[in-house]
C-alpha positions in Angstrom: 21.1 218.2 50.8 16.8 218.2 50.9 15.1 219.0 53.8 13.1 216.2 54.6 16.5 213.8 54.2 18.4 215.9 56.6 15.5 215.9 59.5 15.3 212.3 58.6 19.0 212.0 59.7 18.5 214.2 62.8 15.8 211.9 63.7 17.4 208.9 63.5 20.0 210.1 65.3 18.1 210.9 68.4 16.4 207.8 68.2 19.9 205.8 68.4 21.3 207.6 71.0 18.0 208.3 73.3 19.4 207.2 76.8 22.9 208.4 75.7 21.5 212.0 75.0 19.3 212.1 78.4 22.6 211.0 80.0 24.8 213.7 78.4 22.5 216.4 78.0 21.8 217.8 81.3 25.5 218.5 81.8 26.0 219.9 77.9 23.3 222.3 79.1 24.5 223.2 82.2 28.0 223.7 80.7 26.5 225.5 77.6 24.6 228.1 80.4 27.3 228.8 82.7 30.5 229.0 80.5 32.5 231.0 83.2 32.7 227.9 85.1 35.2 225.7 82.7 37.8 226.6 80.7 37.6 226.1 76.8 39.7 223.1 77.3 37.1 221.7 79.5 34.2 222.5 77.2 36.4 221.4 73.9 36.7 218.2 75.9 33.1 217.4 76.7 31.8 218.1 73.4 35.0 215.7 71.8 33.4 213.1 74.5 29.9 213.7 73.0 30.7 213.5 69.6 33.0 210.0 70.4 29.5 208.4 71.6 27.6 209.6 68.9 30.3 208.5 66.2 30.1 205.0 68.3 26.2 204.7 69.1 25.5 205.3 65.2 28.5 203.0 63.9 29.7 206.1 61.8 33.4 205.8 60.7 35.8 208.5 59.8 38.5 208.5 57.4 40.8 211.1 58.0 43.6 211.8 55.1 46.1 214.8 55.2 46.8 215.8 58.7 49.9 216.6 58.0 48.8 219.5 56.1 47.5 221.4 59.0 50.0 224.3 59.9 51.4 223.8 63.4 50.3 227.3 64.2 47.0 228.9 65.2 45.0 231.5 64.0 43.5 228.9 61.3 40.6 229.7 59.0 39.1 226.0 58.1 36.6 226.2 55.0 35.0 222.9 53.9 32.1 222.1 51.6 28.9 221.2 53.0 26.8 218.0 52.4 25.7 217.5 55.8 24.6 217.5 59.3 27.6 215.6 60.4 29.9 217.6 58.5 30.9 219.9 61.6 31.0 217.2 64.0 33.3 215.3 61.5 35.9 218.0 61.4 35.8 218.7 65.7 36.3 214.9 66.0 39.4 215.0 63.4 40.9 218.2 63.7 44.1 218.4 66.2 43.0 222.0 67.5 40.2 223.7 69.3 38.1 225.1 66.7 35.4 228.0 66.7 32.8 228.0 64.1 30.8 230.6 62.0 27.4 229.6 61.5 24.3 231.4 60.0 22.5 233.0 63.0 19.0 231.1 62.8 20.1 227.8 62.9 21.9 228.6 66.4 18.9 228.8 68.3 18.1 224.7 67.6 18.2 222.2 70.4 21.8 220.7 70.5 23.2 222.9 67.8 22.3 225.5 70.6 24.5 224.1 73.6 27.2 223.1 70.9 27.5 226.6 69.9 27.9 227.8 73.6 30.7 225.5 74.1 32.9 226.5 71.3 34.0 229.5 70.0 30.8 230.8 67.9 30.1 233.8 65.4 26.6 234.0 64.5 26.2 235.3 61.0 22.9 237.8 60.7 21.0 239.5 58.1 22.0 243.1 59.0 24.3 244.3 57.0 26.4 246.7 59.9 26.3 243.5 62.5 28.0 241.1 59.5 30.7 243.8 59.2 31.5 244.0 62.9 31.3 240.6 62.9 34.0 240.1 60.1 36.0 242.7 62.3 35.3 240.7 65.9 36.8 237.5 63.6 39.5 239.1 61.9 40.9 240.0 65.4 40.5 236.5 66.7 42.2 234.9 63.6 45.2 237.4 64.4 45.2 236.4 68.3 45.7 232.7 67.2 41.7 231.4 67.3 40.9 228.9 64.6 37.8 229.3 63.2 35.3 226.8 60.5 33.0 227.8 58.0 31.1 226.4 55.4 31.5 229.4 52.3 28.6 227.4 50.6 26.3 228.6 53.1 23.9 225.8 52.4 24.0 222.0 51.5 25.1 221.0 48.4 22.2 219.3 46.5 24.7 217.6 44.5 27.5 216.1 46.4 29.7 215.9 43.8 29.3 219.6 43.1 30.6 222.3 45.7 28.9 224.7 45.2 29.9 228.5 44.7 31.3 229.9 47.7 30.5 233.1 49.2 33.1 236.1 48.5 32.3 237.8 52.1 33.1 234.7 53.8 36.9 235.7 53.1 37.0 238.8 53.9 38.2 238.0 57.8 41.5 235.8 56.7 42.5 238.4 53.7 42.3 240.9 56.3 44.3 238.8 59.1 46.7 237.2 56.6 46.3 233.8 58.0 46.5 230.5 56.4 43.2 229.2 54.9 42.9 225.0 54.8 40.3 223.9 52.7 38.8 220.7 53.5 37.0 218.4 51.3 34.2 216.3 52.6 33.3 213.3 50.7 30.6 210.7 51.0 29.2 212.7 54.5 25.5 212.7 52.7 25.8 208.9 52.5 25.5 208.1 56.2 22.5 206.2 56.8 21.4 205.0 53.5 20.6 201.5 54.2 18.3 201.8 57.5 20.1 202.6 60.5 23.8 201.7 58.8 26.1 203.9 57.5 27.1 202.6 54.3 30.7 204.1 53.7 32.7 206.2 56.2 32.7 210.1 56.2 36.3 211.1 54.5 37.6 214.2 55.6 40.6 215.3 53.6 42.5 218.3 54.9 44.4 219.8 51.8 47.4 221.5 52.2 47.0 225.3 53.4 46.9 228.4 51.0 49.5 230.7 52.8 49.0 234.3 52.7 51.9 234.7 49.8 49.5 232.5 48.2 46.5 235.1 47.8 48.0 238.2 48.6 46.6 240.9 46.0 43.8 239.1 45.6 40.1 240.2 46.4 37.8 238.1 48.2 36.0 236.6 45.1 39.8 235.5 43.9 39.9 234.1 47.1 36.8 232.0 47.4 36.9 230.9 43.8 40.7 229.6 44.5 39.3 227.6 48.0 36.5 226.3 46.4 38.3 224.5 43.2 40.9 223.1 45.3 37.8 221.5 47.4 36.2 220.5 44.2 39.2 218.8 42.7 39.6 217.1 45.3 35.8 215.9 45.8 35.7 215.0 42.0 38.4 212.6 42.3 36.7 210.5 45.6 32.8 210.9 45.4 31.1 208.3 44.0 
């Protein structure tokens, strides 16, 4: 996803939702800066309320497939390909459980994203190797406690939506150590929103694929796990991405 394209989409989203942002943002900002005054459920529900508003105003539709593949237990590691700024919102919108997120540190300080990151459990990937090692240890502990996390192992937007870029092996250290289910998610047509002015052309497809259980990746190293998860997502993307 080229930078000017991504900026254009963000600008259009703000334009379409300007007055609603004025309505929602103050409380969102307050909740983000006073997290101890609200429960995790209250923060999560407010985020969903905001996402629903954005989807309705921008006339973005989401086609959800495979929700029955999501395990009932918690402590899930949700891995998706990355096409667009709306990717995480589409997954939060469709995922039936509270879901934290793992993001690069530098993107978490941008307006709106900063507040969203304070409404959900967020882990920030820094460039410092020592801090990354500690972060993976924290994520491992959280997964064992039953927290769910979303990550985009490509790290960046795909330049070609038909191709899923290589996944970073380091992204799979935590689930490997926590021995938790990995849920592959194939995002399709997310890159096509707003192709015709302010109107989206096709719904964003969110495909939840069968969870990869610990027994399936037992004995694999992180590179092999990354390859396995990417291959499953690429197969589904190749079937549906126009």
